[in-house]
C-alpha positions, 0 to 999 in steps of 0.5 A: 631159245625157243619155247619149245625148250620148256615143256610146259610152253610147247603147245602154246599160242604166244604173241611172238612165236620168234621172240627169241630172235632179234628184231627191230622193236615195232611199237612200245606200250606203255604200263598203263595199257600193257596190264590192260592186255592181261587176261589173268591166266598163268602157267608156272613152270619148274624153278628157273623156267619163265611164266606163261601169261595170257594177254588178248595178243596171245601168250607171252614169256617173262621170269627167270631163265636157268643160266645153264640153258643160256646161248650166251656161252663162251667158249675157249679151245687152247692147244699148246702143240709146240711142247712135243714138236720136236720129238715129232720132228724127229720120229718123222724123220725116223719113219722115213727110213725102213722099219726093223722087225722088232720082237714083241713087248712083254704088252704086246704079248699080254695082247696077243694072249688075251685075244686068243683066250676071249676069241669066239665065232658064232654059227655064221662065221662072224667073229667076236673079241674082247676090248683088251683091257689093262688090269686093274682099270678104273675108269672115271665119270665120262658122261659129263663129257660126251655130253658136252661135246655132243651140244657142241657138235649138235650146234656145229650141225646146226649151222650145216644142213648138209653135213646134218644130214650127212652125219644123221644118215651115217648114224642112221645106217649103223643102227640099221646093220646093228652095229649100234643099239639103244640102250634099254633103260634099266641098264642106262644107270651103270657105274663108272668102272661099268660104262664109258661115253665117247665122244664123236665128231664128223670128218669129211674127205672130199677126195674119197670116192666112197664114204665123205664122211665118216663119224670117228669117235674118241677113244682119248678124251678123259674122265673125271680121273683123267683116264681115257678108255685108250690109256686103259687098253693095250694097243697091241702090236704092229700086225701089217706089213710094211707100205713099202713091201706091199707096193714093191710086191704089187709091182712083180706080178704082170696081172694087178688086182686091187680091193679093200673089204667094206667097213672092216673094223664093223664086221668084227664084233664086240663081247657084250660085257664090253659094249657098255665101254663103247657108249655114245650120245645121239639124237636126231632132233634137239627137240628130242631127250638125249638118247643113249646108244652102245656100239656093237662092233670095233669102233675106229678110235680106239687104240686096239682097234687096228690090232683086232681088226688085223689080227681078226684077219689074220685068224681068218687065214689060219682058220681057213688054211686048209681050205684055201692055203694060197689065197689064206697067205694073200690075205696074211701078206698082201693086206695092208688094213683094209686094202689089198694088192696083188696079183697073179701070172694069168688071166686063169689063175687071177680068177680063181684068185678073185673066187678064193679070196672072196670066199674066204673073206665071206665066210668071216663075215667080210665083203670085199669091194671096189675092185680094179685092175689091168685086165678087163678080162678079170673084172668081167667075172666080178658081180658089177655091184662090187666092182669101181663104180662109173661114178667112182672113176672114169674110164678113160686113159687119164682115170687112176685108183689111189692105192696106199697113197699112190695113184695107180692108172689100171689102164696105162698100168702105171704108178704116180705120186699125189702132189697137192698144191701147197699152201703159202709158207711164210714160217717154219712150221708151214714149210714142215707141214708141206713136208710132211705132205709130201708122202714118198712111200717108194722113195721114187722122189727121194732128190727132190725130198731132200731138198726140203730137208736141206732147207730144214736143216738151215732153218734150224741153225737160225734157231728160229721158233716154229711161228717165226718168218723165214729168211729171203734166202731160203724163202728164194729157194722154196718160192723157186721149188714151188713154182717146179712142183707141177712137174712131179705130177707128170712123173710116171713109173711102170708098174710091172717090173716086165724085165725084172720078173722075167723067170729066163733072166739072170738078175743082178741087184746094184745098190750105190750109196754116196755122201754130201756135206747136207745128206747122205746115202750110208751103207746101212741104207743099201743095207735095209734096202736089199734087205727089204727088197730081197725080203718082199718082192718074189724075185730071184736074186742071182748075184748083189753088187754094191758101189761106193765112191767111198775107197775109205768105206769099201776099205773097212767093208773088205778089213776084218771087222774087229779091227776098226772102232764099234761103230764101224764094226757093228755096220760092217758085221751086218753087211757080211750077214745080210750080203755075205757073196756081194760084190762091192766096188768102187765107183766115181762120184761123178758117175755114182747114182745115188749122188743125186740123192745125196745132194738135192735135185729141184723138181724140173730137174728130176722129171727129166733126170733120165741117169736118176729114172734109167741109171748109168748107162753101163748098167746095159751093156753086156759087162760091167766096168771096172772102175780103178781108183787114182790111190788105194787107201790104208788103215794107215792114213785112215782117221778110224785107226789113227792112234793120237795122244791127247794131253790136257789138264784138269784141276783135281778135287779134294778127296775129302769133296768125294765123302759127300757122294756116297751114302754109305760109309762101308761103301766108300771105305771099300772104294778108297780101299781098293785106290790104296791098294792099287797104289800100292801095287804101281809103287811095289810091284814085287809085294803086290796085294790080290784078293778080297780086302783085308781088315787091316786094309779096311781100317786104313782107309777108315783112318784116311777118310776121318783124317780127311773129314777131320782137316776139312771141319777142325783146320783150325783146332789141327794147325794150333795142335801141330804148332803146339798151341793152346786152343782158342778160348771159343773152341768148342772143342776146348771142353773134350781135351783132344789131341793129334796123334802122330797118323793125324787124326784128332782124338779125345783125351777125357778122364780115362787116359791114364788108368783105364784098362779100355783100349785105344778106341774107347778111351780116346775115340776119334772125333766127329763132326755132329752135323756131317754127312758122313757122321749121320751115314755112320750112325745109320749104317750102325742102327741098321748093324746091330739091329736097329737098335735104340737111341741110347744102346746105338749111342753106347755103341757109337761112343766105343770108336768116335765122339760127337757133341749132342751125341743122343740128339743127333741118334735120336734124329736119325732113329726117327728118320729109319723108315722100317723103324717108322713103320712098326711104330706107325700111328693113325692120322688124327685130325680135330673132329669135324662138326657135325653135318646138318642132317644132325643137327636139323630137325624134320620128319622122322625117317626123312634122312635115315642112315642103314647097317646090317649085322648078321648073319643069324640062324632061323628055322622054318615054322613047321615043327621039329624042322632041322632045317636052319638057314641064315638070316640078317638084320637091316638096321635104319636110324633117323639122322636126327632124332635116332629113331630106329626101324628094324627090319629082318632080311631073309637072305641076300638076294636083291629081291629079298633087300629091295622087299625090306626097303619097301616095307620100310618106306611104306611104313616110314615114308618117303626118304630123300637120302640114305647114308650107309657104309661102303661095302669093303668096310666088312672084309675084316668081318664076313663076305656075305656083309660086304655082298649085302652091301654090293647089292644096295650099290646094283643097277635095280636098288640104284634105279629104284632110288632113282624112280623114288627120288632117293639118294643113297650117300656112301662113306669112304672104304673102311672108315666105320668112325664116318658112320657112327651113329649106326654103328652105335644102334648096331651094337645096342641091338646085338645088345639085346638080341645075343642077351635074349636068343643065347643060344635059341634059333627061333623061327621067322616070324618068333625073330621078326616079333623080337626084332620089333620089341627090341626097336620099341627097347631103342627108342624108348631109350633117353636122348639126353641123361636123366635129371635128378628133379623128382617132378621131371619123370619124363625123359625125351626119347626118339618115341616121342617123335614117332608117337608122342611118347616112350614106346613102353610107357604104360597106356593112360586111360581115355576120356570118351568124348563124342568129338575133338574140341580145338581145345584138345586140338591145340593141346596135342600140337603145344605138346608136339612143339614142347617136344621140338623145344626140349630137343633144341634145348637139351639134345643138341647142347648135348652135342657140343663137346668132342669126345676125342681128336680135340685138337687140330693135327697137320693135314695130310698132303699130296705126296705124302708117303703113307702106309694103308692099316690092315688089321689083320697084319702087322706094320711092317707088312701094310701096303706103302702108298703115296697121297694123290688127292685129298677131299677137305672138308667144310672146314678145310681140313683133310679127313678122307684121301685118294691112295695110289698103292701098287694094287691102283688108287684106293679112297681111305679115312686119315684114321686108316693111314699112317704117315711115313714122309711128308711129301714137301721139304720144308714139313719136318717131323714132330722130334723126341725131346731129350732130358735135359742133362749137362754138356758131355766133359 
C-alpha cells in the first residue's frame, strides 16, 4: 500500500515514492552508511502505523503496519450449487407449462393492505410507497458486510478503469437525479433495527441497447443475525401477466407499437421513514473516506420491488381511468413490467393511443422511451429523443428490436427467436444450461426443445452426477443438434395474424394432442392452451375442434365423468367446463400435427417442416374430413375400467406390537373396542351393535389389552401358571403371590383375598410391567383425569385397579415429566456467581468508569411562593465502578435536552468518562413507563452521537436483569432511604431538592467501604470520599496552619496519604469482595434448544410465555448467564435468572429426579 493510506505521511517527499511496488534492488547500503544518511527528524503516527524518518535522500518509512491494512488477504468464495438443483429442475419443467390463476395467499393480502394504507401521491403526481415489512422485524448489523463487499468491489474496479468510469457515472447520475442522497453526519449512527446497508455490484449486459452497466443492490445479503432485508419484506402477489398472453395479443393488431418506461422503478419514491433501510457505501476515490448514501426510490434487488412498481402502475391506471379509459386499460393489461406491447387497427387510432398513454404515464412521473412501430406515420408523431436512436437500431431490412425475449423485425413485421451459440457441452450440468438458455415463449420451437429434454431424460436414467461426462451416444446426438442450431435463426414467423383477426371471417380453433414413449401433449395441455388463447386475444372464436389419435381418450371425454377413475374424472370435468360445445374428433396418428411435438425434430428438419408451420392440408379445404377409426373402443376393453382381483400374502403382526404406537391408553381402548364390535357384527349379523360404545365394551377391550401385554412381558410366568407349576426362585413376581384368572389375566393375590370386603380389582389388581409404555400411559392418563394429582394420591388411585412394582418411584417420574406441573412449580435457572469484572477491582481515577441509574418521579414545585403548580422531576445517580463513590443529579423532565444537560454537568465536575454502564430500559416495564422512556432517551441518536464525539462507550446490561446492575441498584436504594425519610410528604422546590440530593450524596460517599474495626486506635474508616477529597465528606474540618509556601515535606506527606488510601483499598476492601453471598455452586449450563419459560412478575407461571433458547452468551469462565430466547413474539435476550427450564433440548440430559424415602419392598 502507498503512503497515502496514513494521514501523517501524505504530504512527505519520500526517498522512494513507489516503495510499495516490487522492483529490482539497485544498491545495498551497510549499517555504517545508513545511519550517516539519517538527519534525526521523526514523525510518529497512530498505533500500528509506520514511522517517517528524515534522511538526506528524503523521507523513509519503517515500523509496524496493521494487519487490517495488509494487501495479503486471502478471500475464499465457496458456492454449493447442487443442494436444491433437483428442485430447480422441477421448477424449470413446471415453468414451461402455462400458469394457472391462483387466489391470493394470506401474505399477499397483507401486502396489498399495507400498500393501500401507506400509498401517497405528491402535487407533481409522483407516487410514494413504503416497504412492506413483516411484523416484528429485527434486522441485525449489516454495515460490516456492506463495507467488506465494497472493498472487494473497489478492488475489482481498480483493475478495470473502463468499468470504474461506468460505475462512477451510473451512481453520479443516480445522485444527480435525486434518486439517492448523502446521509447527514447527525443521522449516520442508527440502531441495527433502524437501518440496513445494501451491498452492490455491477452487471454488464453487452446486448443492451441503452444501459450497458447496471448497478444491482443485493437485498438478500444477510446481517449479523442471519436475516436479510428481503427475508423481512413481503414479496407481494404476482401482478404481471404471462409473457405468452402479451405476445399473442401483440399479434392481433395490424399496427404494432412497442415502448418501455425509462427507469421505471426509480420513478417511485420510498417513504422517508424507510429510506434508511436502503443505505449503501460508496466513494469515488480510494483516498477519500467511505460515505454513506441512502436510496430514495424503489430499488431493484429488493424482493418487493417488482410488486411495488407494477402495483403503482395499476394504481395510476385506476386513478386516471375516468379521463382516459382505453389508455388505462392498455396500461393495466399490455405492460410486462416496464415493456409495453400493444397496437391499433388504424394509424389515426394509433396516434391517439400513443398520445393518451404518454399523457397518463407522465402524470404519474413515468417517461416512455424507445418507441417502435411497423408504421412510419405513427413514429413521425413521436419526438425524436423518445424513439429508438440510430445507434441503437439500424434502419434496414434485417434490423430487429428485442421484445420480451423475441426479436421483432418492424420493417418485415416478423418475429424471430434468438439463438445464441452454445458453449462446449461435456457434462450434464452444461447440457441443462444450454436447454435453459433457449427461450421459447410462443412454443414454436417445441419440437426441437423436446429433443434436448429427451436427452436430459436419458442422462437422468443413467444416474450420472452433475459434473460427470456425457456418454458417447448422447454426446453424438448433441453434436448433431449443435451443428444444426443455425437453422433455427432463419425461422421467421409473421407477427400479424392477418386472416385470423379479420372480423368478416368465421374463426375455428383446432387443437391436436399426441403422446409418445418419450414425451406427450396431453388433453390438459390442449385445455390450458385453448383457455389461454381465448382469454388472451380479442378474436371471436366461433367453434372449437379438438383432435386426438387416442380413441380411449376420446371415449373418456364422451362418457359421463363419474364413470372413470379420479384422475380421468377431474380432467374430463375441466374439458367440459372450459369447452362445453367443443367438437372432439379422431385423427390418424400419421397425420396428427402434434406427432412431431411429442417425438421431437432436429433443427434442420423443423425449419423445413411445412406440416408443423402450416398445419395439415385438409385445414385449407372447404369441408373438414371425417376420419374413421378401425375399431371403436368401449369400456369393456378399457384398462381404466377393468376390474381385476389381486391376491397377496402378508405377515400378520401381533396386536401387542401396536400398543406402543398409541400415546393414549383410552384412545387405544376405544379403537380396539370398535374393532371387537366389527368382528361381533360380522359373526352375528342378527345381533349387530351400533351407537356409542358401552362401558361393557370398553372393559372387554381394556382386559384384552392387559392380557396381550402380559402375554408379551410375562410369558414364562403364564406358562408356569397354566401348567400349575411353581414360579422359578429367581422370579421377581414370587413375592406377589400372583394367579391366573379364567380370562387369562394375571392378578396379584396379596393378603386381602379372604376377609376383605373390597371389590375384585381392589383385592386382586391386574399386574403391569413397571417400565412398559402402556404402564406409563395409564399413569399419565390418571394424572390428568384426577386434576394433576400428586404422587401419593395418584398411586392410591392406581392401586385400586393395577399393580406394578416400584410404584411410587415410577409415579413420581411421570408426575415430574408433566409440563403443566413443571410450569406450576418452575424455578429460576441459576449458575455460579461470576467473578467481578475488571472495572470493579482495578483502581483508576474516580468516575472514569461509572454506572448510571434513575429513580423517580418526585413531585417538585417552582420557586414562586404559594404556587400550587407541581411537576415531576427525576434523579440520575452515577456511581464509580471501583470506589463506589456516587454523584447525584436532579433531572427536570424526560426530554433529551434535560438528560444531556445532566450528563454534561456530571462530566464537567467529575471529568471525562470512557465507559458508562446502565440498565436496559425494559427493566422498568413493571414499574413505570416514564423510567423506561428515560432509558430509551439514552439510546437515542443525539445521546449516542454526544458519547461518540467524547470517546464515551455506553454499555447496556441484558433486559430484565437487575442482578447485572446490583452496584447501582444498591446505591439507588441508599438514596431513596435518605430521601423518603427526610421529605416524607413535603414537596420541595427544585433548588431545595437539589440541595437535599447533594447532602444525600455526601452521606453516601461517607459510608465505610469495609466493616468498622474494633480497635480504638483505628477511628478512620475507608470511604469513597477518601478517593475524592482525601477524607470523608462529613468529617469536621481540621485547624489550618498557615504557611508561607508549601514545603516539599508537606507535599510528600500528602502523596503518602493518598498511597495509604490505595493500600487500604487493596488490603481491606478487595478482600471483602472475595466471598459469594449466593449462587455459590456450579449448575448445568442452559443450552441451545432448551425449552424454557420467560418469567413475568405480573402473571402466574401457568401464563408465562413458552420459548426456546436459540443462542447462548458464555462469560469469560465459559459459564452461560445470558441467553437469547425465541418466543411467539420474536427473539428476546434474558438473564438466566429470569427464565425457568422446562425441557432440555438434548436427549442425553435428564431431569433431576426426586428421591423417594427408603421403605421396605412391596409385598
